[in-house]
N, C-alpha and C positions, 0 to 999 in steps of 0.2 A: 790318755789326754790329761794335761794339767796346764796351769798358767802360773806366772810369777808376778809379784807386785813389789816395787821398790818405793817406799814412801820418801818424799822430799823432806829434809836434805840428806837423808841417810843414803849410803851406798850399798846396804845390805839388803838383798832381795828376799821376800818371803815367797815360798813355793806352796801351791795348793795341793790337796790330795788328788790322786789320779782317778780317772773314770774310764772304764773300758767301753768302747763302742764297737759293735759288730759292723764290719764293712763287707757287703756282699754285692757283687756285680752281676752274677749269673741270674738268668730269668728262668723260672720253672717252665719246662716244656721247650726251652730254647727260643731264639729270636723268631719272630713271625716271618715266614718266607714270602708272604704276599702283602705288600704294603697297601694294596688297594682295599683291603679289609682290615682296617686298623684295630677293630674290636674283636677280631676272631683270629685265632692262631691255628693255621692248618697243620702245624707240626704236631699238635696234640692229637693222640689217637681218639677215635670216636668212643663214646661209652657204650657198654653192652647192658641190656636189661634182661633180668631173670625174674620169672620164667619167660622163655621165649614165646612168641606168638601173641595171641590176644590176652590181655590181663583181665581176668574175670573176677578175681578176688583181691580185696585190699591187703590181704595178709601174705607174708612171705615174699615180698617183692624187694629186689636189690638191684643196685647198679654197680657194674664192675668196670674199673678204669685200669687200662694196661699201664705198665711202668712208663714214665715219661722222662725226658732228658732233664738233668739237673734236679733230680728228686732228692730231697733232704728232709731230715727230722725237723719238725716244726711247721712243715708246709700245711697250710689250711686248704683242704679240698672242699669246694662247695658245689653240690649237685643242685641244678635247677630242674625240678619236676613240674613242667608247665607253669614256671614262675614261682613255685613254692620251693624254698631252699632247705637243703639238708647238709649240715656241716660235718666234716670228718677231718681229724688232725692226724698227721703221721707222727706217731709218738716215739718210735724207737727205730734203731738202725735195722732191726730185723725186717721192718716193713719196707725199707728203702730197696728199690729194685724189684719189687714184687707187685702183682696186681692189687689194687685197692678195691675192696668190696664195701659198698656203702649201703646199709639196709635203709629202705624207705618206709618210714612208719605208716601205719594204717591212716592216721589222721591227715598226713600229707596227701595221701592218694584220695581220700575222701574230699578234702578241701579243693584239690585241683580238678576234681570231677572227671567225667568221661569225655573222651575225644576219639575221633576217627584217626587223627594224627597228632598225638600228644608229643610235645617236643621235650627231649631230655638232653642236657648238655652240662658242662661243668667248667669251673675255673680254679686256678691254684694261686695263692698268695703266700710268699715265703715269709720268714721271720722278720725281714725288713720291709715288708709290703711290696716287694717286686711282684708285678702282676703278669700272670701268663697270657692274658686275654681269654676269651671263651673258646671252647673247643667246637668243633663241627658237631651239629646236632644229630641225634638218633631219634626217629619218630616211631612211636608204638601206638597200637589201638588199645584203648582201655574201656571196658564195660563192667567196672567193678562197683559203681555207685548207683544212684537213683536218678541218673540223667536220662530221662525217658523221651526227651524231645530232641528233634534233629538240630544240628548246629546251624548258626546264622550263616547267610551267604553274603559275601562281599564281592560284588561284580567288578570292582575296580582293583582287585588284588588277584590277578591270575597267578597260579602256582604258589599262592599264599605269600606273595611278595607285594607290599604296598609301596609303590614308588612315589614319594612326595614331590619330586621334581616334575613328574607328569601331571600331577593333580593341579598344579598352578593355583593353589589356594582354594580349590573347590572342596566342599565337604565330602565326606566318605559316606556312600550309601550302604546300608545294612538291611538286608531283607530276611524277615521271619516268615517262612512259607507256612501255608495252612497245615495244621497238625490235627491228629484225631480229636474229635469232640470239641473242636474250636468253637467258642461261643461269643456272642456279641458283647457280653459283659466281662470277658476276660481282661485282666490287667496284665500287660506285658512290660517287663522292666529289662532294658537292655543294659548290660554291664560291660565296660571296656576297661580291663586291667592293663596298666602300662608299666614298663620297665625301661630305663634309659640304657644307652649303649653299654654303660658300666655295670648294669644289672640292678640299679637302685629302683625301688618301687615308688611310683608317684601316685597321687590320689586318683582312684578309679573315676571314670566318667559314667554317669548313671542317668538314664532317661526312661520315662514311663509313658505308655500310650494304651488307650482302650480300643479293643477290637471293634471295628465298625462293620466289616463285611467278612463274616466267618468263612466264606468260600474263596477268599482271596488272600494275598500276602499282606503283612504289615511292613510299612517302610519307615525306617529311621534314617536320620542324617546326623553324622557325628562331625562337629566342627573340625576343620583342618588344623586349627590351633592345638587341638588335643594331641596330635601326632607329632608336631614339631619338636617338643622336648625329648621325644623318644626316637629320634632319628638314629639308625643303626641299632635300635633296640628292638623290643618285642611288644606286641599288643595281643591281648587274649580277649575274645569277644564271646559272651554267653548271655543267656537271658533266663528269666524265670516268668512263670505264668501263675497268677493268683486267680483261682476260680471264684465264682460268686459264693460258693459253699465254704470258702476259706481254705480249700485244698491248694497246696503250692506244688508246682511242677518245675523241674530244672532241665535246661537243654545241655547238650554236649558243647564243649568249648571249641573254639577255632583260634589257633595261634597264628599270628602274622609276623613276618619279618619286615620291619619298616626301614626302607633305604632312602637315601637322599644325602644332602649336605649336612653334616653334623654341626649342631650348635656348639660354640665354644665360649669360654669365659671371655668377657670383654676386658680390655685393659682399663686400669683405673684412670681417673681424670683429676687434673689440678687446675681449677678454673683460673687461678692467679697467673698461670703461665700463659704467655702469648706467643704463638708460633714456635712452640717448643723451647721458650726462654723464660726463665723465672727471675724476677727482680729480687735480689737479696734483701732489699728494704721493704718488701711486701709484708703486710700485717695480716693476721688471722688467715694464714694459709691453710686450706683444707684439702684433703684427698678424698675423692668420692669413689665408692665401689658400687657399680651398677647392679641391679637385680640380676640373678642368674637363674637358669631354668630349673635347677633342682634344689633351689633355696628351701631349707626345711628347719623346723624347730630343732634346736640343739647343735646346729652347725657352728664350728669355730672358724671365724673369719679373721685372719691376721694380716694387717697392713704392714708392709715392709718399706721403710724409707732409707735407702742405702746411698749415702752421698760421699763425694770425694772432693776435698777442698782444692784450691789452686796449687797448694804445696804437695798434694797427694795423700793427705791424711784422710782416713776413713771416718765417716760420721754415720751412725746407725740409730734409727729409731723404729721401734716395733710397737704395735697396739693390737690387742686381741679383743674381739667382740663375740660373745657367745649369743647366737640368735634365739629369740623367743618368737612366739606366734605373731606378735604384732610387727616384727621385722620383715616377714615374708612379703616379697613383691615391692619392697622399698629400697631406695638408694641409701647406702651406709655412709655416714660422714665421719671422717677421722681428722681431728685438728692437729696440725704439726707445730710443735713448740717453736717459738720465734728463734731461739738460739740454734735450732737444727737447720734454719733457713739462712740466717745472716752469715754464719760461719762458712757457707759454701760459695761466697762471692768469687766469681771467676772460675768455679769449678763445675761439677756435674752431679746429677742425682738420678738414681734408678728407683722407680716406684712400682711395686707390684703387690699382690695379695695372694694368700693361700686360703684354701677351704679344706677343712678336715671334717668329713661326714661321720667318721668313727665306724659307722655301720658298713660302709662299702669301700670308700677310697679317699685319697688325698689329691687335691688339685692345686695347681699354680697357674696364675693368670699370665697373659703376656706382659712384658715389662714396658713401662712408660719412661723413655729416656728424655731427661730435660738438661738443658744447659743453664747455668746460673750466671747472670751477667755481672759486669764490673760495677763499681761505685760510680754514680752519676752526679756527685755533689760538686765536682770542679767544672766551672763554666768554660765554654769555648770562646775563642777571641770574637769581638764584636765585628759586624760587617762594616762596609763603607759604602757611600753614596756619591756618585759622580757629581761634580759642580757644587758640592757642599762647601761653603766658605769656612775659613779658619775659625770664625767666631760663631759657627754653628747655624748659619742661615742658608736655606735653599730657596732660590728665586725660581718660580715656575717658568719664567721667560727663558731661562738658560737651559732647560732640559729637553727642548724639542717635544716630540709626541710622547716620550716615555722617560722615566727616571731609571738609571742603571744602578743596581745594587750588586756589590762584589763581595764574595766570600772567599777568603784565602785558604789554601790547603791547611787542614787541621790535623792534630795528632790522631792517629788510628784511622784516618780516612781509608775506606775500603770499598770494593765493588758491592753493590746492592744497598749502600747507605741511602736512606731516604731523607733528603735535605728539604726542609719545609721553611719557607720565608714568611715572616709576620710583619706587616706594615700596619701599625696601630695609630690611626688618626683621631681627629676630634669628633667626627660624626660617623654614623654607619656607612655613608658614602665614601668616607676616607679610610675605611678599614679593608684590608686586602690580604689574602694568603694564598700561596700556591707552592708546589713542591716539584722536585725532580729526583729521580733514582739514578745513582751513579752506575756507570758501566765501565768497561775496560778503556773506553775512549775519554771519559771525563774524570776518572779517578786521579787523585794527586795533581789536579789542575784547578785553576781559579774557577768558581762557580758564579754564573751571572744570572740575575733575575731582572726583568723589566716590569715597571709599575706604570700603568697609564697615567697620563698627565691629569685627567679628570679626577683621579683618586688623590693625587697630590694636592690639586687646587681645592678640594673638599676640606682641607685642613689649613686653608690660608689663615695667616695670623694666629696659628695655634702650634702647639708642640706635637711632634710625632716621634714615636719609638719604633725603631726597626731592629729585629733580632731574628735568629733562626734556631732551629732545633734539628737534631740528627737522630733518626731511629735506626737502630741496628739490633738485630736478633731480639726484637721485643723490648729493647731498652732505649730510653730517650735521653739525649745529651743536649743541653740548652746553652746558648751563647749569652755573653754579656749584651746589654741593650745600647744601641746608638740613639741618642736623643738630640733633636735639633728643631728649629722653627722654620715653617714655610712662610715666606714673606716676599711681597713684590718690591722691587726697587725701581721700576719704570711704570708710570700710570698709562693705562690704555684708554682710548676714547670712549665716551659714553654712547650707548645705543639710544635711538629714538624711542620715546615713550609711546604707549598706545592707550586708547580709551576703551574699556571693556565693552561699553554699550554701543560703540560705533559700528557702522556697517561699511566696511571699506573707508572711503573718505567722506562719508555722510554720517551725521549724528541726528537721529530722529528724536524730536521732543517727547514723543510717546514713550520712548525707551528710557527716559531719564526721570521717571516719576519719583524714584528713590535717589536721584542724584546721578551724577556722571563720575565713574571710577577711573582715575588716571593711574596707569600701572607702569612702574619702572622695572624693566626686565632684570632677571637674575644676573645677566651678563654684565650689568653695571658694576658687579663685584663690590657690593656695598659691605663695608666693614664696620665693626663695633665703633661707636662714637662719631661716625660720618654724619654730617648735617645735610639733609635733603630739602630743598625748596622747590615746589612745583607751582608754576604760574599758568593760569588760564586767562587769555587776553582776548577780548572782543570789542567791537566798536561801540556797543551800547552798555556792556558791563564787563567787569574783570574780577579775578579773585586769586589769592595765593595761599598756600599751606606749607608748613614746615614739620619735619620729624627727625629726631636723632635716632640713628640705628642702634638697636639693642643686640645683645648676644644672640637672642633667638631669631633675629632677622638677618643675621650674617649669611651672605651667599644666596639669599632668597629674593623673590619678587617683593616690591614694596608698593602698596596700594593706598591712595588717599581719595576720598569721595568729596565732590564739589556739588554745591546746591543746584537744584534743577532751576532755581530762579535765575541764576546767572546764564544758563543755557537758554531759557525761554526769552530772556531780554535780547538775545542775539538771533532770534528766528529769522531766517532769510539771509543771514550774513554768514561769514567764516569766522571761526575762532582759532587762535593759535595756542598750542600747549607746548611748554618747554620747561625743563627742570635743571637745577644745578646741584652739584655735590661738593661740599666743603669737606675734604678728607681730614681724618684725624691728624695726618701729617702736616696740615695747613694748605695743601694744594686744593685749588677750586677748579672744578670742571663744569662746562655747560653743554647740555645735550643739543642735538639738532632739533629744529621746530617741527611740530606736527600740526598741519592745517586740516580743519574739518569744516564742511558745510553743514549749518544747522537747518533742518527742515521741520516746520511746524506740524501740528496735529491736524487731523482731518476736520473740515467744517461741514456745514449743512450740505446735503447732496440732493440735487433735483431728481425728479422722477425720470424713468427711462421713457423711450418712445418705442411704439410697435408699428411696423408697416402695415397698411390697409386698415388701420383703426383711426377714426376721426375723434374730434373733441368729446363726443358723447360717450366714448369708451365702449361702443357696441362692436363686438367681434362677430363678423359673419363667417362661419366656418367655410362657406363656399368660396370666399375670397382669399382664404389662406392657401398658399401652395402646398402640394403634398410633401415638399421638402421641409416644411415647418415655417413657423413665424419668425421674422427677423426683428430683433430687439436691438435698439441702438442706445449707447451709453456715452455721455459726455458730461464732465463736471468741471468746476472751477479748480484751478491749481492742480491739474493732473501731474503726477510725478512718474518718471520713467520706471521706478521700481515698485509702484503701486500694483497690487494684485487685485483683480476684479472678477467676480462671477455674478451670474444672474439667477434669481430665484423665481419660479412660478408657484403660486399657492392658490389652489382651488379645491375641487373635490379630491384631487391628488396633488402631490408636490414634486418639483423637479429642480435640481440645481445644475447649472451648466459647469463645464470645466473652467477653472480660473484662467485668466489671461493676464500677462504683464503689459502695462501701458506702453512702455518703450517710447517710441517717438510719435505714437498715434495721437491725433486730435479727437478721434471718436473710435469706440470699440463696437464690433457687431457680434451678437450672440444669436444662436438658433434655439427656439423651443420647439421640440417635435410636435407635429399636428395632432398626434394621438392624445397628448395632454389637453389640447384645446377641445377636441371632439368629445372627450370624456367629461367636459365641464359644461355641456350644453344646458342652457336654461339656468345656470347658476353664475354668481359673481366670482371674480378671481382678481388677484393682485399680482403685479410684476414689480420686483425691487432688484437692486443690485447692491453687493457688499464690497466695499473697498478696504483692503488691508494694507496698512502702511506701518512698517516696522512691526511692532507687537500689537498695535491698536487696530481695531476694525470698526467700521461705521456702515450702517444700512441706510440706503437712500429713501426719499419719499416714495410712496407706492403709486404705481399706475393702476387706477381702478378700472376694471373691465367687467363687462357682462357678455357672456357668450350666447348669442341668439340661437333660439331653437331653429333648426334648418327647415327649409321649405320641403314639405312632403307632397309628392305627386307621383302617380303611377306613370312610369316612362316606358313601360313595355310596349312594343309595337302591336298593332292589331289590324287585321284584314276583315272588311265587312262584305258579305255576299248577298245581303238582302236586296230585292228588286225595288228600285226607286224610279218613279215616272216623273220627269221634269218637263216643263214647257218653256223652252228658251225664249219664246216670243212673249211670255207672260211671267217675267222674273218676279213680279210682285205677288204671284199666287204660288204657294208651295203646297205640295201634297201632305197628307197625313202619312208620314214615313212609317213603313212597316218595321217590324222587328228585324234586326240584322242589318238595318241600313243606317243606323245612327249609333253614336257612342257618347256617354257623358262621364267625365272624370273630374272630380272635385278636389282642389288643392287644400292642404291644411298646413299647420305650423307656420314657420317663417313669421312675416309681419304683414297681417291683413291691412287693407283689402287687396284682393287679387284682381288682375286684369288678364283676360284670356285673349289670344290671337291665333289666327290660322292662316296658312298659305293656301293658294288654289290647289285643288278645286273644292275647298272646304269652307264652311262658315261655322263660327262658334259664338254662342251668346254668353251673357254675363254669368250664367250658371255652369258653364263648361260643356253644354250640350253641343255636339258637333253634327252638322248635316252636310250631305254632299251637294256639289254643283257639277259633278262630273266623275269620270272614272280616273283612277291613279292615285299616287300617294300624296299626302299633305302633312304638314308639321303643325302640331297644336302646341302652343307655348303659353305658360302662365308666369306672370311676374308679380312679386309681392311689393309691398310698399317700400321695402328696403332695397329694391332693385334686384333681388335674387331671382333667377328664372330657372325653369325646368320645362322639359318638352317631351313629346312622344310622337310617333308616326302612325297615321291611319291610312289605310289603302282600300279604295272601293273598286269592284270589278263587275257590278251588275246594275249600273245607272243607265236608264234609257230615256231619250228625249222624244217628246211627242210634238209632231208638226201637223197643223191642220191642212186639209186638202179641200178642194172644191167638191161639189156633189157630182155624181155620175154613176154609171153602171159599175158593177163589180170589176169588170175587166179594166175599165177606164181608170178606176181608183187603184187597182193593183199596179197599172203602169205608172201612175202618178207617184205612188210610194216608192216604186223602184227608182224613179228619176231622182229622188232625194236620197237614195242609198239606203232605203229602208224597206219595210214591208207592212202589210196590214196586220193588225193584232188578231189573235184568236179570240173567240167568244170569251174564253176564261180570262184573257188579258184585259178585255173590255170591262169585265167585272172588277178586276183589280184596280183599273183606272177609275171607275166609278166610286169604288170604296175609298180611293185616295183623295178625290176631289168633291164628289157628291154635287150638291147644288151650287158649289163654287166653280163649276166647270165653266170656263169663259167663252168657248167656241160655239155656243148655240145649244138651245134646248131642242134637240133633234136626235133621230136615229143615225147610227154609224155602222158602216160595214164591218163584218168580222170575216176572217178567212175560213170560218168553221161552217161546213155544208150541213143543212138541216134535212133536206129530202131530195131524192133524185127520181124523176118520172121520165117517160119517153119524151126527149127533147126539152125537158124542163128541169131546172136546177134551183132549189130553195136554199138560201143561206140565212144564218142567224144574224140579227142586227140588235143593237141595244141603244136606249136613250141614256146618254151619259149624264143627264141631269136628274131624271127620275129613276133610271135603272131599269125601265120597262123593257122586256125582251120582245122580239117579233121575228116572223119569217118573211123573207122577201125574195121574189124571183130575181135571178142574177142580172136580168137585163133592165130591171127597174133603176130609178135614179135614187141615190142616198148619199149622205155625207160620209166622209172617211178621214182618218188620221193615219199618218205614217210613223212607225216605230223605228227610231235610229239609235244605235248604241252610242252613248255619250262619249265624247273624245277623252283620251287619257289612257 
């Protein structure tokens, strides 16, 4: 291989010296027959281990490799003895075609340790680094070291295969079973040695735990991330035990085949490229190499920038970085010289990187293909706007609801072009942008955009720039700008003004404490230098104000404040508000009139009235209906929009719901009776509050006193005590026995009290009630305020005493029967004597009883009693004596 160089302007080339390069396309062991195992070549024969059987001594051990396809001088045969490597080189033709015997040094066997299934395999790399892949493994049992402890157990790796796809990111469980003389102070260190699919050794993972339960197992969890970099590679797990005495023990090792989707190198990145397109005018272009899983100190990482210009010329740039410890795990940055970028305009570039580990292999990343765009410095033709005059004026009145922007077909127009319109007005409201993406139906045709009239009007009397840009393959092309003025040629009528403080067609004086604000609406379309005059006209006072519109006021509302004195002078009248605009062009416009009624402030409010309450303000709870007290409100100059509510303030407070006056001459409110009864014996006030506009006024109070209610026992009573009455001697009453009378005394209310009774009862001024017959009677008490209360009393044992003439016992019995009665018993005569004593009016004599005292042959003696003295006596039944008849009183 050589090259020639012809210096300008000479025509004589210079030729370099030649260099020989070995070209070898055959692969040691032949091509892998099973593509599903890309890191293992099933065509390679399995290795054989000598001596056969269990390896019990670290000496005299060798591995024999049968002749393999494409075996040549210079082949490097590497035997992996449980992850420890032994290198053997085919040095002469005599060795080609013959078995290769590779001695395994004692140190290798001791370092690899013991195992029940120690993995032995090999690989071959020829003189140009063609790689055979790994052979199928041979497993041997080794007990040649000091590994006295059993191997760790991996439940998730049946058949010693750890499938990462099935783990779904979960950690790997490793169990150290209880071993002889396991102690609570033992320190167990788990070691996970890792080799990538290519065989490169990565940093081992180490974790230590202290034994807590000597009779159980010790559980370790190895993070899933530790196994991802060694997918299709190998993991060897073993552990050591450090006893409290310092003695160290070592376990047998366990080799796992790690399967799953293999990590690959990522393609490089060029941040300056957008959607696979690089602008040749880009500055400070960098290419980024992401961290890779086997990144290590001493790796050579070479970035390759292989470009092709629009004319087909090659442009090459390479940069080598040798990694040190600080580079591991970081993104590598390569800066591309500007001349290697700009020269590629209209061309392409391929970006990739290579990694040379020297120890194991050479890697090449996927290629990043980029297109380099054309030069964008030549502008596209400017757009056009419908109804734009020849002198560059656009009248909003001519455009309808939208302005139409047209873009004619431009050079290079193609499908998927993104065409973006820009309408740049005077204010933010006058700025607009939108885009469309061309398709097969819109390419090579006129492109139309619509801009709302409100956006156009926002730039009235100002300049507007309209332009567009085309984005294609990450490159942007811009058009020339179309500049014009938005201006009206026809003046529109002015809108009516409004007063900010007004409520409908009413202006309340209370709302104008800081003046009345007259507002000219934005739709008046005020322009810079327009002169605005506002007039407020009333029958009692008027005022006017002027203002010249400044740039900051253009297109906005305009407000002027008029003195509250002008409004106050017209209370009860209507005012007229009108304004005029003298345009900068000289045109004068006058607005329609605004008529407002001016309503004054609230004046002094009279106290409310309450039903059933007199001038003294005394509230008798008993006169208040259970539905509550009615409060009546009326005041001077009531307005329909006035809002009124009533307030009760006493022991507790209550505000009613507000009412609007409307057309009412009087408002009625209800105060619940519970608030009145809760205020017994205490003063209270009732007021009402009127709100007119934003002002509120409280009325004079209605002063009240809630009277203590009349207290009287109203429970009914039945009296069964015997009472003896004399109907013919109504002025003489007995001494009534217990159970024949009742006395209930009233309290509260307003003394004095008056008691009354219905028949058959009598009641005195103390409330003592006595009977005049049997049956029910109503006893009523009335206080000085007229409040009443009553109860019912019923008698069932009142007896009338009727005097009879004198005669024998049988004669008197017959006389008593004729009156519907009977003679009293001797005991009843005693009760009558006790009731009347010496007040007995029917005579100081003896009276028959129906009680027999003695019976002899043909003779009967009966007991008699003197009702005045009470003296008893026995009398023959045929003798003559006075008598009385006992008759149950009516009722």
